[in-house]
N, C-alpha and C positions, 0 to 999 in steps of 0.2 A: 032700904040699906042703900047707901050711897056706893059711888062707882069703885072707892079705894076700898071699900069693905067687900063688895061682890070680887072685885078682881085679887084680891086678899083669898078670899074662900076656895074661887076658881084655882089658882096656884096652888092651896094645900088639897085639894079633891085630885088633881091632875099628878102632883107628887107622890099621893096614897097608891094611885094606880099603877105609877111607876114602881113603886117599890112593892107592890103587891103582885104584880107583874113578875120583876125579879126574883121574888120570894118563892112563885111557882115554878120558875127556872131552875133555882138552885133545887127546890124541894124534889123535883124530876129527877136531876143529876144524882142526887144523895141516894138514890135507890141502887146506885152502882150500875156501871157499863159491863154488858155482858162480856166474857173474854171467851174466847173460842181456841178449841185445841184441836189437834189430829196427829194421829200415827203413821208410819210408815214400816209395815212389815218387811222380815227377811224373808226368805224363800220357805221359811215352814208355814207360814199361811196364820191367818187368824183364827183357826179352829183347829190348831196342833196339839190341843190340850197339854200347852206347855208354856214355853217362854211369851208368844205373841198373844194368846190367849190369857194370858194373865195380865198382861198390859191391856189389851183390850177391855178386860173385865174390871179393871181398876179405872179407866176412864170413862167408862159406861156409869162406874159407880159415881164418881167425880159428877159427871152430867146430872145424873137425877138428884144429887146434894144440892145441886143447883139451880135445878128445873131446867134444864136444858134438853135441846133435843138432838138426833143424830141429824147432821146437815151442817149447813155452811153458817149457819149462826149459832152452831153449838160446838157438836165434837164429831169426830169421822176418822176413818182410816182410808188408806190406799192398800190395796194387795199388790205384793210382788210376786210373780211365778218365778222369776229368777232375777241374778244381779242386774241385769241390763235393765230390769224394771225400775231401778233406785232413784235414779237421775231424774227421771220424767214423773215419777211419782211425788218426789218432794217437790219440784217444780209446780207441779200441779197444785200442791197443797197451798205453795206461796201464792200463787196466781189467784187462788180462792180466797186470800187474805186470813187465812187461820193464822192467829199470834202468835201461840206457841205450838211448835214441830217436834213430835218425838222421831227419834231412828231408833228402831227397836233392833237392837244385835250390833256386834262391832263392825260387820262388814258393811254398815252403814255410813262409818266414819268418816270415810275420804269426801263422801257426798255432802254429808252434814258440814264439813269444815269448808269446803268450796262454796255452797249454797249460802253459807252464814258470810262469809265475804262479800258477797254480792246484794244478802239483803241484811244490812245491820240493823235494822227495826223493828225485825222478826225475833222473836226467843226460839232458841235451837236445842235440844237435849239430845245427847247420844247415851244408850244405855249398853253398858258392859264395854265401853271404851273410853278412851281419852282424850279429846281434842283441845289443844295447847294455843294459847295466844288469841282466842276469841272471847271478848265481853260478852258478845250474846249466845253465848254456849256454854251451857251445864253438863257436866259428864258423871255421869253416874255408874259406880262401880259396887261390887257386893264381894263380901269376903265368902265366895263360895268355898272354898278349900277348909273352910270350919264346918260347914254342913255336912262336906263330902267326908270331913275325918268322921262325923259323928256317923254316917253312912257305914263307912268302912268298920266303926265298931260293932254296929248292928250286924254286918257280913260275919264279922270273925266270930262273935257269940251264936250266930244261927248255924253256920256251914257245919254238915256233918261229915263233909269229905275233906275238910281243909285245903278245899281248891275253889276261888271265887275269881270271879269275872269282871273287866269294866269293859262298856262299847259306848265310844266317843261317836259324834258325828262328824266334824271337821276338823282334823288337829290344827290348833291354834293355842296361843297365851293363855285364851279363855277357857277353853275347853282343858288345857292342860291342869289349870287350877284344881277341876274335879277329878281329874286322874291321881295327881299328887295327892291332895288331900285325903282322898279314899284311900291310896296303899298308907299313907302314914297313920290312918284309923286303926285299918287292919292288922299292922305289922305292930301297932301299939299294945294290942291284945296279945296276939301271939305272931312273932317274927318268923315261925314257920310256914305260916299260911301261904300258898301261892296263890299270887295274883294275875291272871291273864290278860293281857289290854290288846283291843282291837278296836281299830276304827272303820267307821262306814265311809267316809269320804264325802257325805252328804248330810242334811239334814231333812232330807225329803223320801228317801229310799228304803221305804218300809221292807220291801222284800229282801233288802242286803241285810237289814239289821236282823230279821227273822233267821237268816241263814247263817249268819256268824252266832248268834245266839245259840241256835239248834247244835250247832258243833260244839260250842262251849259246853251247853248241856251234855252232849253224848261224851266229852272228855271227863265229866265227874264234876264240873263246877257246878255248883247248886246254888248259887246265889249271883247274881248279875246286877251291877248297877249302872245303868243309863243315862250318859248326857249326850243326846243324839237328837232330839227334838222330834220331829215328826217320824223319822228313822225309827224311833223308839218305840213306836208301836208293834212294830216288828218283833223285839225284844219280848212283850207282851203275849204276841202272840204265839212265839216259840214256848215261851214258859206255860202258858193255858194247856197246849197241845200236849206237851210232857205230862203234865199233871193229871190231865183225862186220863192217860196211858198208865197212871199210876207211880210216874217219879216225882218225887215230892222237890221242886224247885221255887225259886224265889227270884222276885224282881226287886228293885229300888228303885222307886222313881225318880224325876227331877222337876224343878221349877215349880210345880204346884202338886197338890195332893192329887195322885194318881190311883187310889184306892179305886175307883169305879174303872178304871180299863184294866185291872187285872181279875175282875169278877167272870166267872164262868160258872154253869149249871155245877153246884155241887163244892165251890170253894172258891178261894180269891189268892192269887199270886203275889200280890203286892205287900209286899213285907215292912215297907217304909217310903217315904219320899223326904228327898232333901230339897225344900222348897225356897225358892228366891222369891222376896216379894217383889216381883217390878209392878205390880197392879199398885201397890202402897205408894212405891216412888212415883209413879205416874200420877196418882192422886197429888200426892204433896208437891210436886214441882207444880202443876197445875193450879192449885190453890193459891201457891208464892208468886206465880205469875201473874194470877187474877188481883191480888193485892200491891202488885207494884214491886214484890221483895223476888223476883226470881236471881237464883244463884249463878248469874252469867259469869263465865270464866274461872269458876270454881269447879272442885270434884267433890260430889259428894257422896259416901262411902258409906253403906249398910252391912252391918255385922250380926253376930248372934247375940251381942249384949243389948241391940236397940230394935230385935226380932226383925234385923233385916233379911237376917236367913236362919233356917231353923231344920230341924229332922221330925216330919210326923209322924206318930204311931199309925201305922194302917195295921199289922198284925203281929206285932212283935211281943214275945212271952215277957212275963214280969222281970225275969232277970237280965234278958235284955236291955230292956226300958231303964231299969237300973243302972247299968253299967254305961247306958247311953247318956242318962243325967249326970251321973259323976263326971264323966269326960265331959260335957257340954259345962259343968260348972268350973272344971279346971281351966279352961278355954278361956270363960269368961272372967275369970279371976286373975288371967295370966298365968296360970302355973303352967301352962301348955301354949309354947308358940307353935301354930300351924304354918309352915312352909309352902307357898303359892306355886312353888316350881321346885 
């Protein structure tokens, strides 16, 4: 072989090596870069059997779907024991370089707004509130007044005393949507039914929730709908105590199916649960972020027609279930407009 042919062969082999090397590099990258997500709880905690727990379960399900583990290379959470923990928790997750960070609950909105300005390359999502003017913040809201309306229908069709109650956590625009929707649902069935409304003033005081609910049951209110986070566990305790003593009372749970919370030896006090698919919203936004389609700057709203909210049957009668379904169809079809305030 002459020198010219040898040089040509060497050049060809070298070019092939370069192309193979480039091909391997592209092949590795085509497997996809792992995306990391994390959330910050509000004061209710990760195991509040409600709002935060639903979000965390959704995040874990997303992690399992993508073969990710809890930790800095996958998904994680930061527990807030008080409002003062919000800022350091969010900053901790930013420092750990999580690519998408969720603030669970409206109380985190000011922190998410401030931190998103300081970290424009990080995706942020606020659950149950709206942060305006930030292209790296997705705002997630729910038509909770719709599922609460159905809770009101269930209460009205179940009560034997024509007196029902509502126990809220902290009075706010968000929790008011539960209260107002519930009252509308009750009065759609029977405007003569009395609705007693009480607020705990906290999402973490189960003892106060218990005290309020006990007084309401003593007053003859036989169905209570709670939107009180961790304080709602006290409502269940009060209902179970009354039921054990022979008084037939009910609780309507919130955010996720709370049938297990109503179980006691001999029965169950959970009539239904007005669920908010927080977990699904976390999964959906995490997937969009992973694909580079994070809806920053937008408000994403979940409602009855897309199964973002719903009323789950736990112990409703057939007649009550039929009534709930009829009203549900009317809301979805637009025949009934539920007011949020």
